[in-house]
Backbone bond lengths (Angstrom), bond angles and torsions (degrees), N, CA, C in turn:
res aa  C-N    CA-C-N  psi(-1)  N-CA   C-N-CA  omega(-1)  CA-C   N-CA-C  phi
1 X - - - 1.524 - - 1.512 108.12 -
2 X 1.296 116.75 152.40 1.395 124.60 174.23 1.567 109.82 -138.14
3 X 1.362 110.41 135.64 1.502 120.90 -176.86 1.433 114.33 -117.92
4 X 1.259 119.69 110.83 1.602 124.64 -174.69 1.466 105.06 -111.66
5 X 1.265 115.63 119.10 1.486 124.01 -179.86 1.587 108.43 -72.37
6 X 1.271 114.64 138.47 1.493 118.31 -174.00 1.571 104.45 -93.46
7 X 1.284 118.78 -36.49 1.442 122.80 -179.35 1.475 111.08 -150.45
8 X 1.399 117.42 177.25 1.418 115.64 171.29 1.549 118.85 -81.33
9 X 1.300 114.38 -9.57 1.343 119.76 -179.27 1.605 118.78 -95.30
10 X 1.241 116.51 -34.55 1.406 123.20 178.16 1.571 108.97 -174.87
11 X 1.370 110.92 170.21 1.488 113.60 175.87 1.496 120.35 97.88
12 X 1.245 124.62 130.36 1.404 124.79 -178.80 1.510 110.74 -148.04
13 X 1.288 128.82 134.83 1.346 127.72 179.13 1.567 103.85 -109.02
14 X 1.441 113.26 120.35 1.368 131.11 -168.89 1.535 112.76 -98.72
15 X 1.318 123.20 124.75 1.396 123.25 167.71 1.514 111.83 -125.90
16 X 1.324 114.72 150.97 1.446 120.58 -172.75 1.438 119.33 92.40
17 X 1.355 117.26 10.75 1.521 124.01 174.49 1.562 105.02 -118.25
18 X 1.295 116.01 129.77 1.490 124.87 171.35 1.548 109.13 -94.30
19 X 1.390 118.26 119.93 1.380 126.31 -167.73 1.491 104.76 -82.60
20 X 1.385 116.74 -11.69 1.449 117.51 179.10 1.649 110.37 -78.14
21 X 1.287 111.63 -21.80 1.496 116.13 176.03 1.617 110.07 -83.56
22 X 1.489 105.59 111.10 1.440 111.58 -176.02 1.575 107.16 -113.48
23 X 1.335 111.98 40.25 1.518 118.66 170.49 1.553 111.79 -67.47
24 X 1.296 120.10 154.91 1.491 122.85 -177.25 1.616 108.87 -56.93
25 X 1.303 114.15 -40.11 1.501 118.29 -177.11 1.440 114.19 -65.00
26 X 1.413 115.47 -42.74 1.464 125.11 174.80 1.459 111.00 -62.50
27 X 1.401 117.72 -51.91 1.429 120.68 179.59 1.553 110.70 -55.44
28 X 1.392 115.75 -52.60 1.575 118.67 -175.27 1.493 104.94 -56.16
29 X 1.362 122.76 -40.83 1.492 121.42 -177.13 1.592 109.82 -66.00
30 X 1.335 114.81 -41.23 1.530 114.49 176.15 1.562 113.71 -61.24
31 X 1.349 114.97 -44.93 1.308 120.02 -177.37 1.567 115.22 -67.03
32 X 1.395 113.73 -37.36 1.398 116.55 174.59 1.641 112.97 -64.10
33 X 1.343 117.40 -37.53 1.329 123.52 175.56 1.570 113.90 -64.42
34 X 1.409 112.85 -40.26 1.405 121.72 177.83 1.598 113.95 -65.31
35 X 1.363 117.41 -40.44 1.381 116.45 175.19 1.503 111.57 -67.69
36 X 1.216 116.21 -33.76 1.618 115.83 177.00 1.496 111.84 -72.73
37 X 1.333 122.59 -46.41 1.357 122.09 -173.77 1.487 121.19 -102.23
38 X 1.430 114.33 -10.44 1.409 120.99 171.97 1.559 114.91 82.75
39 X 1.338 113.58 -43.07 1.395 116.78 178.98 1.486 106.98 -142.72
40 X 1.410 118.42 132.39 1.403 124.37 -176.32 1.517 111.15 -120.93
41 X 1.322 116.64 142.44 1.476 122.96 -176.16 1.511 105.11 -122.88
42 X 1.381 114.35 138.57 1.457 123.93 178.41 1.540 109.03 -135.81
43 X 1.369 116.42 127.19 1.390 116.97 177.78 1.461 111.85 -104.52
44 X 1.413 121.02 165.66 1.466 129.39 171.87 1.555 108.29 56.90
45 X 1.349 120.06 39.32 1.352 127.13 173.31 1.524 114.08 -95.19
46 X 1.338 113.80 86.73 1.503 117.47 -173.71 1.498 106.55 -80.22
47 X 1.394 118.97 69.22 1.461 121.03 -179.64 1.489 109.31 -101.00
48 X 1.436 112.44 151.84 1.573 114.50 179.83 1.511 103.80 -84.83
49 X 1.386 113.68 -173.37 1.358 124.34 178.22 1.512 111.43 -75.44
50 X 1.345 113.33 -33.45 1.525 113.63 168.59 1.449 120.62 -69.25
51 X 1.311 115.41 -28.15 1.503 117.95 171.38 1.493 113.98 -71.47
52 X 1.313 114.08 -36.49 1.626 120.61 170.65 1.475 109.58 -54.84
53 X 1.440 114.33 -52.40 1.428 119.03 179.69 1.438 116.15 -55.04
54 X 1.355 115.96 -46.16 1.439 124.09 -177.40 1.482 111.53 -63.13
55 X 1.378 119.45 -40.98 1.322 123.27 174.63 1.501 114.27 -64.55
56 X 1.266 114.59 -45.28 1.550 118.00 173.77 1.479 113.52 -56.09
57 X 1.341 122.23 -40.84 1.383 125.38 -175.21 1.551 109.50 -64.18
58 X 1.271 117.82 -23.59 1.474 121.41 -179.12 1.589 106.07 -63.07
59 X 1.359 117.80 -34.70 1.527 119.98 -179.00 1.515 113.71 -78.44
60 X 1.307 116.89 -19.04 1.503 117.41 178.59 1.608 107.54 144.54
61 X 1.367 112.02 -163.14 1.531 116.68 -170.69 1.569 103.98 -74.15
62 X 1.340 116.51 146.35 1.384 121.45 -177.65 1.578 107.42 -88.58
63 X 1.317 109.30 155.18 1.508 119.30 -173.17 1.499 109.72 -115.89
64 X 1.367 112.25 136.46 1.350 114.62 173.20 1.556 115.98 -103.40
65 X 1.287 113.30 137.05 1.494 116.31 -171.49 1.592 111.37 -66.13
66 X 1.341 119.70 137.79 1.464 127.38 -172.48 1.512 108.22 -65.64
67 X 1.370 117.76 -29.41 1.448 119.41 -166.69 1.509 115.48 -119.20
68 X 1.312 118.00 -29.54 1.426 119.03 -168.26 1.607 113.90 -99.76
69 X 1.253 117.46 139.40 1.480 125.94 176.82 1.450 111.16 -62.87
70 X 1.303 125.93 123.23 1.388 125.90 179.93 1.587 111.71 -76.06
71 X 1.345 115.28 -178.25 1.393 120.36 172.47 1.430 112.00 -74.73
72 X 1.310 113.12 151.55 1.577 118.68 -170.95 1.621 100.54 -72.33
73 X 1.288 116.60 126.75 1.368 127.38 167.69 1.608 108.14 88.41
74 X 1.415 115.60 -8.24 1.367 118.26 171.13 1.541 109.62 -127.12
75 X 1.376 115.07 91.33 1.531 114.65 -178.95 1.531 114.43 -69.12
76 X 1.301 116.41 -15.43 1.514 119.50 179.28 1.549 112.40 -79.01
77 X 1.229 116.68 -20.27 1.622 123.70 -171.61 1.502 110.13 -101.94
78 X 1.346 115.69 127.21 1.482 122.72 164.99 1.475 109.08 -95.65
79 X 1.300 118.80 127.92 1.509 118.29 176.62 1.591 101.29 -98.84
80 X 1.350 116.54 114.21 1.375 129.21 172.68 1.444 117.10 -84.49
81 X 1.258 118.17 108.84 1.405 119.40 -172.26 1.620 109.79 -119.00
82 X 1.302 118.67 130.37 1.395 126.06 164.37 1.574 108.17 -102.56
83 X 1.403 119.51 115.11 1.376 116.45 176.26 1.534 119.04 -69.35
84 X 1.332 117.19 158.38 1.502 118.39 -172.12 1.526 113.34 -47.24
85 X 1.281 117.10 -43.02 1.516 122.28 -173.79 1.412 112.12 -89.48
86 X 1.304 129.08 -0.09 1.480 133.52 -168.55 1.626 101.23 -84.21
87 X 1.299 113.06 136.29 1.424 120.32 176.58 1.551 109.90 -98.59
88 X 1.323 119.78 -10.17 1.460 130.06 177.82 1.491 117.28 -112.96
89 X 1.221 122.19 152.60 1.345 123.46 179.94 1.509 110.52 -140.65
90 X 1.380 116.86 154.68 1.512 117.18 -176.54 1.585 110.31 -62.75
91 X 1.305 109.68 142.74 1.502 119.13 178.47 1.524 117.73 71.35
92 X 1.330 112.95 38.82 1.355 119.04 -166.63 1.629 115.77 -89.27
93 X 1.307 113.55 0.28 1.574 114.18 168.94 1.481 105.60 -126.20
94 X 1.356 112.03 166.61 1.369 122.31 -172.70 1.525 113.00 -60.95
95 X 1.354 121.02 130.24 1.389 124.18 -174.55 1.553 109.59 -167.71
96 X 1.352 109.53 160.66 1.535 115.09 170.80 1.624 98.52 -113.91
97 X 1.321 115.60 136.84 1.520 118.05 -171.02 1.646 111.56 -62.31
98 X 1.256 114.27 140.56 1.497 130.07 172.59 1.657 107.76 37.61
99 X 1.340 112.30 49.12 1.571 111.75 175.16 1.621 107.77 -66.63
100 X 1.295 117.98 -9.93 1.441 118.64 -178.21 1.584 110.93 -82.17
101 X 1.382 120.08 -4.08 1.372 124.57 176.07 1.511 112.28 -79.96
102 X 1.334 113.96 156.70 1.544 115.50 176.09 1.580 108.09 -62.62
103 X 1.302 117.23 -39.26 1.413 121.85 176.93 1.568 111.71 -120.32
104 X 1.239 116.32 81.26 1.468 123.32 -175.45 1.744 108.85 -51.88
105 X 1.361 113.50 153.02 1.399 117.82 178.38 1.500 114.43 -47.23
106 X 1.369 112.66 139.56 1.527 116.02 173.44 1.505 114.88 -87.83
107 X 1.375 116.03 -46.81 1.497 122.45 -179.39 1.529 104.93 -141.54
108 X 1.384 108.14 151.26 1.509 118.47 174.83 1.481 102.81 -120.23
109 X 1.382 111.96 136.76 1.562 121.38 166.73 1.480 107.07 -111.63
110 X 1.309 120.83 114.03 1.502 118.35 177.08 1.519 108.39 -121.94
111 X 1.358 115.00 129.94 1.388 121.78 -175.29 1.574 107.40 -117.49
112 X 1.308 113.07 140.43 1.429 121.42 -179.54 1.592 115.64 -87.02
113 X 1.316 116.94 123.32 1.489 118.51 176.46 1.380 111.89 -100.32
114 X 1.274 118.42 -48.49 1.497 120.83 -177.57 1.517 107.35 -146.02
115 X 1.320 114.21 131.66 1.431 123.49 -165.62 1.540 110.39 -128.90
116 X 1.338 113.99 136.55 1.545 112.78 178.90 1.561 110.60 -73.85
117 X 1.228 116.40 166.14 1.526 122.64 -179.53 1.478 112.72 -59.91
118 X 1.336 113.23 -35.38 1.528 121.76 177.43 1.620 109.01 -149.48
119 X 1.297 109.28 153.66 1.448 110.56 175.80 1.570 114.83 96.57
120 X 1.254 121.19 149.11 1.431 125.40 174.26 1.485 113.76 82.56
121 X 1.358 116.78 33.07 1.553 124.70 166.93 1.513 106.17 -63.31
122 X 1.311 112.62 158.97 1.447 123.86 174.10 1.559 111.82 -117.92
123 X 1.382 107.18 129.20 1.527 112.73 -179.53 1.547 110.24 -110.86
124 X 1.276 111.97 152.17 1.597 122.61 -176.73 1.480 106.15 -132.90
125 X 1.305 110.25 143.88 1.532 121.43 174.84 1.536 114.59 -126.69
126 X 1.318 121.00 129.98 1.405 127.31 179.08 1.451 117.24 -76.56
127 X 1.306 116.55 106.97 1.488 119.49 -175.29 1.499 112.45 -89.51
128 X 1.293 122.83 6.79 1.474 123.22 160.82 1.414 107.92 -85.59
129 X 1.310 126.58 -41.39 1.436 123.64 169.68 1.489 116.47 -58.12
130 X 1.403 111.68 -40.46 1.323 120.90 178.31 1.570 112.16 -57.66
131 X 1.209 117.49 -47.16 1.486 122.25 174.59 1.555 110.45 -63.32
132 X 1.311 119.17 -48.62 1.523 119.37 -176.90 1.591 115.66 -60.57
133 X 1.405 111.92 -25.04 1.336 115.70 -173.28 1.529 114.62 -108.06
134 X 1.399 111.79 7.31 1.552 121.56 178.92 1.490 106.33 -65.78
135 X 1.437 112.21 143.89 1.404 120.66 172.20 1.520 114.42 -47.94
136 X 1.355 121.38 133.04 1.459 121.46 -179.91 1.499 116.44 -55.45
137 X 1.280 113.27 -41.09 1.479 114.77 179.99 1.507 115.81 -64.75
138 X 1.324 116.60 -36.52 1.445 122.89 171.36 1.482 113.45 -65.78
139 X 1.252 113.84 -40.75 1.572 118.88 177.21 1.490 109.60 -60.85
140 X 1.319 119.01 -36.22 1.397 119.02 -176.53 1.607 108.75 -73.52
141 X 1.230 111.56 -37.40 1.567 115.63 175.60 1.324 114.88 -64.30
142 X 1.419 122.94 -21.85 1.353 126.22 -169.62 1.625 109.34 -98.91
143 X 1.365 116.89 -4.86 1.469 120.62 -173.04 1.570 105.88 -61.10
144 X 1.308 111.05 125.41 1.581 119.17 174.07 1.555 111.05 66.35
145 X 1.243 116.75 13.66 1.488 118.70 179.21 1.555 110.48 -89.99
146 X 1.412 112.38 146.86 1.498 119.24 177.26 1.452 103.59 -117.33
147 X 1.335 110.81 164.77 1.578 117.25 178.05 1.547 107.70 -138.37
148 X 1.331 113.66 156.17 1.470 121.58 179.00 1.547 111.87 -89.73
149 X 1.244 117.35 121.41 1.521 126.13 173.06 1.501 111.96 -102.61
150 X 1.286 115.13 122.52 1.501 119.31 -176.24 1.452 109.87 -126.99
151 X 1.446 119.44 135.58 1.345 121.31 174.07 1.457 110.72 -72.55
152 X 1.268 116.42 166.73 1.572 121.62 -171.79 1.527 107.64 -95.38
153 X 1.385 116.30 0.43 1.544 117.23 -172.00 1.459 111.93 83.53
154 X 1.334 114.77 163.18 1.447 119.50 -172.80 1.639 113.17 -59.71
155 X 1.383 118.97 -39.39 1.314 120.90 -175.34 1.463 117.23 -58.09
156 X 1.306 117.89 -33.07 1.485 120.66 178.33 1.514 109.78 -63.62
157 X 1.291 118.46 -29.50 1.488 123.82 -174.33 1.538 113.77 -85.84
158 X 1.354 118.39 -22.85 1.386 118.83 -165.05 1.576 106.03 -132.65
159 X 1.304 120.74 -48.14 1.554 126.49 -166.30 1.651 108.23 -58.30
160 X 1.306 111.27 -39.95 1.559 118.12 -178.18 1.503 114.18 -67.32
161 X 1.294 116.11 -19.05 1.491 124.16 -168.51 1.505 112.24 -111.88
162 X 1.202 123.82 126.92 1.486 127.75 178.63 1.492 112.97 -61.12
163 X 1.274 118.72 -38.41 1.497 121.53 -165.75 1.591 109.01 -109.02
164 X 1.295 121.17 -1.01 1.440 121.05 174.54 1.499 112.92 -93.15
165 X 1.422 114.30 139.80 1.414 116.57 -178.80 1.391 112.09 -120.42
166 X 1.388 122.06 145.62 1.416 124.68 175.10 1.557 112.82 -82.30
167 X 1.278 113.08 160.77 1.568 117.34 179.36 1.534 105.01 -103.01
168 X 1.246 126.55 17.97 1.478 125.67 174.55 1.514 117.27 100.89
169 X 1.352 111.23 -25.96 1.454 117.09 -175.60 1.443 109.06 -75.37
170 X 1.420 117.59 131.66 1.372 127.21 -177.54 1.562 114.73 -116.96
171 X 1.355 114.45 -4.66 1.420 116.99 -176.71 1.411 117.23 -65.37
172 X 1.287 119.07 159.29 1.513 125.01 174.79 1.449 109.90 -109.39
173 X 1.295 118.41 140.16 1.418 123.02 -179.38 1.550 116.60 -119.45
174 X 1.291 118.44 143.55 1.440 118.30 178.36 1.476 111.04 -146.79
175 X 1.329 119.00 141.49 1.525 122.09 -177.71 1.554 108.69 -144.83
176 X 1.264 116.53 159.34 1.490 123.21 -179.50 1.597 106.09 -107.46
177 X 1.384 114.06 128.45 1.313 121.63 176.97 1.667 109.31 -130.97
178 X 1.403 113.59 157.55 1.480 113.76 177.90 1.599 107.58 -64.28
179 X 1.228 109.79 147.63 1.602 114.88 175.81 1.454 106.12 -69.90
180 X 1.410 119.44 -35.99 1.499 119.67 177.18 1.463 102.47 -117.54
181 X 1.418 116.05 123.18 1.380 123.23 -177.05 1.539 106.14 -112.88
182 X 1.435 114.90 162.33 1.417 120.19 179.43 1.477 107.50 -112.23
183 X 1.310 119.87 129.19 1.440 127.51 179.11 1.517 108.86 -58.33
184 X 1.337 120.32 124.22 1.493 115.27 -176.46 1.554 116.96 -73.46
185 X 1.310 117.05 -14.92 1.417 121.10 176.35 1.563 117.09 -100.85
186 X 1.300 116.24 -29.39 1.365 118.13 -179.08 1.472 117.07 -108.79
187 X 1.365 116.70 -21.55 1.506 124.01 176.52 1.490 106.59 87.71
188 X 1.242 124.02 2.84 1.433 125.15 -176.25 1.560 115.40 -80.56
189 X 1.333 116.83 145.35 1.449 121.22 -176.84 1.536 110.08 -81.22
190 X 1.383 113.50 136.53 1.493 121.59 -176.66 1.487 108.54 -124.57
191 X 1.302 116.05 136.56 1.474 123.07 172.41 1.566 106.98 -81.21
192 X 1.312 113.55 97.51 1.501 118.01 -168.42 1.553 112.73 -99.22
193 X 1.376 114.95 63.69 1.533 114.71 171.38 1.546 100.67 -136.02
194 X 1.352 111.75 165.03 1.538 117.81 178.16 1.536 109.37 -152.71
195 X 1.284 113.21 144.42 1.440 117.87 -177.17 1.531 117.11 -62.16
196 X 1.295 119.83 -25.86 1.366 124.31 178.27 1.552 116.27 -75.90
197 X 1.280 115.84 -33.03 1.527 117.87 -169.76 1.585 112.71 -121.59
198 X 1.286 114.34 -30.04 1.511 116.42 -177.73 1.503 110.31 -74.74
199 X 1.307 114.60 121.70 1.515 119.89 -178.58 1.470 117.28 -99.69
200 X 1.374 115.30 -40.39 1.465 115.51 -169.67 1.573 107.64 -157.59
201 X 1.402 115.90 139.55 1.389 121.19 174.03 1.511 107.47 -85.62
202 X 1.313 120.66 127.93 1.535 123.51 -168.53 1.522 102.73 -75.72
203 X 1.356 118.25 157.94 1.509 126.18 179.44 1.471 110.41 58.05
204 X 1.288 117.02 34.58 1.506 123.19 164.09 1.489 111.23 -137.70
205 X 1.278 118.72 157.05 1.534 117.74 177.81 1.622 98.58 -80.31
206 X 1.387 108.55 158.18 1.445 115.21 -175.54 1.483 116.55 -62.47
207 X 1.340 118.94 -30.83 1.487 122.70 171.21 1.589 114.36 -55.00
208 X 1.277 109.80 -55.16 1.429 119.11 -178.04 1.676 105.90 -62.51
209 X 1.269 112.16 -54.12 1.544 115.95 179.89 1.573 108.75 -50.93
210 X 1.256 122.78 -48.28 1.461 123.60 -177.61 1.418 111.85 -66.07
211 X 1.329 120.03 -40.71 1.488 119.64 172.85 1.500 118.70 -59.78
212 X 1.357 114.80 -45.36 1.485 119.72 175.79 1.470 112.73 -66.24
213 X 1.392 117.16 -46.90 1.506 117.26 175.98 1.473 115.57 -61.81
214 X 1.319 119.05 -33.75 1.504 120.76 171.90 1.525 114.97 -58.75
215 X 1.360 111.10 -47.21 1.445 115.89 174.93 1.432 118.32 -65.79
216 X 1.360 119.22 -27.23 1.406 122.77 172.99 1.365 111.89 -74.49
217 X 1.315 120.91 -41.72 1.457 121.49 178.51 1.419 114.12 -60.49
218 X 1.304 117.66 -40.58 1.499 119.90 177.69 1.549 111.42 -67.23
219 X 1.329 113.43 -32.90 1.460 117.50 176.76 1.466 109.87 -72.02
220 X 1.233 124.20 -31.94 1.493 126.60 -176.83 1.583 108.98 -68.98
221 X 1.370 114.50 -28.67 1.431 116.59 -173.42 1.582 113.19 -95.17
222 X 1.276 112.83 13.19 1.561 118.30 174.69 1.525 107.37 -52.12
223 X 1.262 118.41 127.24 1.477 123.40 179.43 1.539 110.28 -55.71
224 X 1.389 120.30 -34.85 1.417 115.96 -173.13 1.486 109.06 -78.91
225 X 1.198 123.47 3.10 1.459 125.53 174.65 1.569 111.13 -93.84
226 X 1.317 115.57 -6.45 1.502 121.30 -164.73 1.476 117.45 -112.84
227 X 1.336 124.94 166.88 1.348 134.21 165.83 1.500 106.28 -138.83
228 X 1.452 111.37 155.84 1.460 116.25 -179.79 1.518 108.98 -131.94
229 X 1.336 114.89 142.47 1.436 120.63 -175.84 1.522 110.60 -122.45
230 X 1.299 115.18 127.40 1.421 123.20 175.23 1.485 107.52 -93.40
231 X 1.277 113.09 122.14 1.480 123.04 -178.24 1.560 113.69 -74.09
232 X 1.325 112.04 145.10 1.469 117.64 168.26 1.538 102.25 -129.81
233 X 1.433 114.31 166.07 1.553 109.16 174.90 1.537 112.25 -71.15
234 X 1.304 111.16 157.79 1.527 123.09 -167.95 1.481 117.17 46.76
235 X 1.275 114.27 42.99 1.484 123.44 172.50 1.556 106.38 -103.67
236 X 1.299 113.65 153.90 1.566 119.14 -174.32 1.496 104.45 -137.24
237 X 1.441 116.82 128.70 1.348 118.58 169.60 1.553 113.37 -115.53
238 X 1.239 119.76 130.76 1.469 123.17 178.40 1.528 108.93 -114.52
239 X 1.274 116.82 126.53 1.524 114.34 -178.96 1.563 109.26 -139.22
240 X 1.320 110.28 152.67 1.421 123.58 178.57 1.629 106.23 -79.32
241 X 1.287 115.02 105.09 1.430 119.34 -174.73 1.630 112.50 -74.75
242 X 1.345 109.51 -12.32 1.482 107.68 -176.49 1.490 109.47 -88.18
243 X 1.303 121.97 -22.91 1.510 122.69 179.97 1.474 116.74 -114.28
244 X 1.329 118.29 18.92 1.381 125.69 -179.88 1.504 112.61 -134.49
245 X 1.327 116.01 154.90 1.447 123.91 157.58 1.602 110.46 -106.57
246 X 1.212 125.89 158.64 1.425 129.45 174.22 1.455 112.83 -151.44
247 X 1.368 114.99 157.96 1.440 123.67 173.11 1.448 111.54 -155.82
248 X 1.448 118.25 145.46 1.328 125.74 179.14 1.585 107.43 -89.86
249 X 1.418 122.98 120.26 1.404 120.81 -177.75 1.580 110.79 -75.18
250 X 1.383 112.51 137.64 1.376 115.12 -174.46 1.720 106.54 -111.02
251 X 1.292 107.99 67.05 1.452 121.64 -176.58 1.644 104.45 -97.60
252 X 1.354 115.86 58.74 1.292 114.64 -177.76 1.634 106.61 -117.63
253 X 1.467 111.26 100.72 1.407 116.73 -170.64 1.501 106.72 -113.47
254 X 1.328 116.63 157.99 1.553 115.80 174.05 1.548 113.53 -57.78
255 X 1.375 108.05 139.63 1.444 119.22 179.54 1.526 111.17 82.34
256 X 1.400 117.62 -6.05 1.420 121.63 175.67 1.505 107.79 -117.77
257 X 1.336 111.58 -117.37 1.486 120.51 -173.57 1.579 112.08 -68.79
258 X 1.425 118.17 -24.80 1.397 114.44 179.94 1.500 116.95 -73.84
259 X 1.260 117.21 142.31 1.405 120.93 -169.76 1.515 119.74 103.36
260 X 1.360 107.62 -1.76 1.492 114.26 177.08 1.539 113.35 -121.19
261 X 1.209 121.34 153.10 1.475 131.85 178.82 1.422 106.80 -84.25
262 X 1.415 116.34 146.44 1.396 125.65 174.89 1.521 112.49 -133.52
263 X 1.302 118.81 114.10 1.473 119.98 -174.56 1.512 109.55 -124.81
264 X 1.294 114.60 135.07 1.400 127.21 177.34 1.532 119.36 -137.61
265 X 1.304 123.40 137.12 1.441 126.62 179.02 1.608 109.27 -101.00
266 X 1.350 114.32 124.62 1.343 120.06 -174.58 1.577 111.89 -117.51
267 X 1.369 114.15 129.58 1.472 116.24 170.36 1.596 106.72 -121.33
268 X 1.256 117.07 140.89 1.430 124.00 176.68 1.636 111.94 -117.63
269 X 1.356 112.23 141.17 1.450 117.16 179.29 1.438 108.48 -110.00
270 X 1.375 115.69 127.46 1.521 118.37 -176.41 1.554 112.28 -60.34
271 X 1.246 117.95 137.15 1.417 127.12 -179.32 1.592 110.41 -90.53
272 X 1.447 107.94 -157.28 1.451 117.67 175.46 1.611 109.63 -120.48
273 X 1.351 113.06 167.62 1.468 111.24 176.87 1.435 110.11 -70.15
274 X 1.263 126.03 127.94 1.388 127.26 179.16 1.565 120.45 -55.53
275 X 1.210 124.32 138.18 1.469 125.67 -175.53 1.579 104.36 -138.40
């Protein structure tokens, strides 16, 4: 096994591990690496949908997306497709997946099926470092605070994209979570807000909440907290959704990434209620 660090903040590219091997020893090794590096990348993993599901089940119960229609015969898998002429792709701003749920996603396993020649890299940001380096005055204001996380409704997940289909659910969801959560496996503190879903810090007036959240969102996007992965076909990314933010870059411009299809298969593992 070889571990190549992607940046000083988080991320490692792993070679010498077969993701089709779901033995206890192999899973324990993957989970240990995940807790250390927060996002893992594996190339040349010619795994099937069933292999991807088997691996995901090692982490816990699988989650079904509340809005997006899954793959036929695979209700656990969302196929994320950017059409050849689309300039936007799913998940294109900084976020942590489904933080509006009572139990937001624990881990995501994303497998590349078809990749454009350029464009569509994915970026990740370390929210443990973001908390550690946060301004002390803001830290004090956030002590024991909670925030409202709201979904954007079904339209935000499907209407903007030509190839993404809804499952018929149109409800909107909202839940309250601590602004600073504790990782259930490592005990580390995590800055648990994101610009996509976090709407307001409770027990603050809206003006103060907006000002503090905007400062936090800028802080979370600091480049020295991030890593960036360039996809190739049959690559797999596994990330800890509890302690990271991520975004898919929409750098599809004429003469470059525009004009090519991008296809990814996503499986999410149900997490716990943040504390």
